[in-house]
N, C-alpha and C positions, 0 to 999 in steps of 0.2 A: 292630380298629377303625379303620378311615379319618375321619381329621374331615377337613372341606372348605371353607376360606369362599368358595367360591364366590359365594358368596350378600352380598355382602357391597355389590360395586360394584352388582347388580343395586335393592335396601336402599336405599343410598345416595340411588343415581338418584331415586328415583322418593317418597321424604321430602325428598328439596328439590325435585323436579316439587310437591311438595304446597303446603310448604313456600312459592313463589313466588305463590305464588296466597294460599294462606290467611293469609298473613301483612300481603302486604299490601289483603288490606281488608282487614282487623282491623286493621293500623294507618289508612284510611281512615273504620271505621266510627262513625257516631256512637255513644256514651254508650264503644263496649269502643275506643275508637280515636279519645277524648281530646289534647290536644297537655298539658294540666293531671295527667295521667299523668305516670309515670315511664314511661322508652323505655326499661328492661331492663324494667318488671312487664308493659309493651305485649309484650312479648320472648320475657315466657318465657311467660306464655300464648300468645300465639300455635305456641311449638311445643310447650305440653301438648293445644293442640285439634286440633294434623298430628300427637299419637300418637296420640287417641283415635278421627282419625277414620283412620288410614291402614291398615287392616283394611279399612273399607268400602268404600273406595273405590281403594285400590292393585290391585286384578283390571281396575276397566276402567282404569287406566292404562300411556299405550302402552311398549309392552319397551326394555330399554338401549339408544339407538340402537348399532349398529359406531363410528359419526364423530359424531365431537364435536365439528364445526359445525351440527352434526341436537342434538344435548343445548343448545347452546348454544338452539340458536333454538326450541327448547322453551321453555326455561324465558324465558326473550324476550316466549313467548308468553306463557306464565300466567302472567305481571307484568303483558302491556298487559289482560289482563280481569280482575284485581286490581284492577287501575288506576281502569278503565271502572266496573263495578260498585261498590267505595268511593267511584268518584268523585259517579256518579251520586246515590247515597243523602247521604252528606256536601253534593249541592248542596241537599239538600230543606232542610234542621235549615238552609239561608236564612231559614225565612221567618217564625222567632221575632227573628232578628235585623234582617231588616227591616222586620216589623211594630212591632219593640220602638220602631226609628227615626221610620216616622212618633207613634207613639204620643208618641214622647220630642216631636217637634213640633208637634207639636200640641197640646199639656200645656204648650207650654213650657216643656219643660226640657231641653234638647238642646242643652246650653251642659254638664250636670250629668255629666260622663263618665267612668268609669272601666274599670278591666278588668273585663277580658269571659276567662274562660276558658278559654270553649272553641273562643276564636281563640286561643290562644295568648296571651294576655295583653295581648293586642290592645289600645288607650282606645276603647273605645265607645257608645253614651246608657246609662246608670243603666237605664233599659228592655229595654234589645233586651239589655244583660247578663244581666239577670234572667229576661227572659222564652228564654236558652238556655240559661240553668244550671237553672230549672227543670225547663224538656223531656228533659233528661237526664234529672232526676233521677225525672223521670214515668215513663222508657221502662222505668227500672231499679225503679220501683213498681209499673209496667200488666205486670211480666211480658216486655218487646216485645226484647229481648236475647236471648231466649230462641228472638223469629222471625227473629231476624238474624241466629242463628246457624246455627237449620236452614236460608236462604236462604242461604249459602256452603255449605252439604250441597249443597244442590236445583239452586248454578251450576253445578255438576259435570254433571246431568245436563241442564241445556240446553244451557251452553255445553262441546262433547268437547276434549279440548285436541290434537282429527285436527282438528278443520273446524275451515280457514280465521278468518282473523279477521272479520267485517266492517263496517268501517267508517264506509259509509253510515251504516245501520241506528245504529251506536253515536251518531254525530252527532247524529238522528234526534232516540234516546234521550234525549242530552247540553240538546237544547234545548225538550222536552217537558219534563225535568225541571226549567229554570229558567224555561218560562213557567208549570210546577207551582207552585213553591216562589213565585212572588212572586204568582201569583194566589191564594193564601193567605195571603201575608202582607197582601195588601190581603183581601183578608172575613176577619183577625183584627182590620184595626186600622180596618174597614166604620164604625165605633159612633162613632170618635173622628176621623177625616174629615169629618162627617156637625155633628158638636159643633165642632170649629176651626173651618166653616164656620158654623156661626148660631151661636157666635159675635163672627165678625168682622166679620163681616153687624151685626148687636147695635151691636158698638162703635165700626164704621162712623160708623153712623147716628146715635151720641151725641154721636161726634165732633162730627159738625158742629152738630148742634143745640146741641152745650158749645162751640164752637172751642177757651175761656179757656183750660179743664180737662186736661192732660192724661188723657186719657181708659187711653187703653190703661195708662200708666204704677202710674194708680189696680184699674184691673182686673186687671194680671198678677197677685197670691195667688189673684183668682175661681178665671182661667186654670187654675193650678198646682189648687188645692184641688181644682172640680171634676171635673181631670183626672184627678184620683189618685184619686178619687172611685167616680170611674164605673170607673177598671181596677180598682178589687176587685169589682166586680159582679158586670160581663162577665171578669174574672179566666177563671173557674169554663168558660165557655162557648169563652173562643178557644183552651185547654188542649184541653180535647177534642175541636176541630175539628183542631189538630194532630194527635195523636197520634190519630188516625180518618183524616189521610192517609200518612203514614206511615205507619202499618199495611200501606195495600192499595198501597206503595212499593213494601214490605218485599213484599208477594204479589205484588208483578207480578215481582220477581227470581224469587223461588219459585215462576211458573210457573200 
């Protein structure tokens, strides 16, 4: 019986092509690719997920080219698609961080800084770190990470490895994603913007009526206390808004 290993180069090439896109997207995908997770754990999950998708996606991938430069070009093509799609979803989670920064500023706690695990341990406002971490927790609790994995699989039906990269469309999509994240962040923190305007207006009028009294110094504990109470009351609404828009972003990637 003859034993041939001619299938090994083709299999290794197809697996590398899959890993180039899937691994890049998983490293950037919210919840699944957080910097707080060990890099070897994320890498092992990406390899395992490639093995799962290999039988499903390999028939639609291009055959092994005879020219080595074509292989390199295809790998860079898949890396670029992974960076674009994963980066677009990563941009949207900035909405929680932006909302937290605005809330902290309006509540008088912008000076309270803590490490944000979703941003690789970078210092940020305590409200922003809490909202970012809560958003990641809710993504897992509501099984939206399953939708993220399905979006990775569906990306091969929309962005074929043989199609040229559409940088103009990608740039427009990035602009729309940043705009959407900023819009959602403002909408999440809109009640606190109104609260800050009313509170500061009242304190300004009071300071004019009693110039000898240090109104802002005395009213700061009330500002912090009312801000925390308002945050507790509106937290469910804010995170529901955040999750619905995150789901819409994933649905867009799924076509």
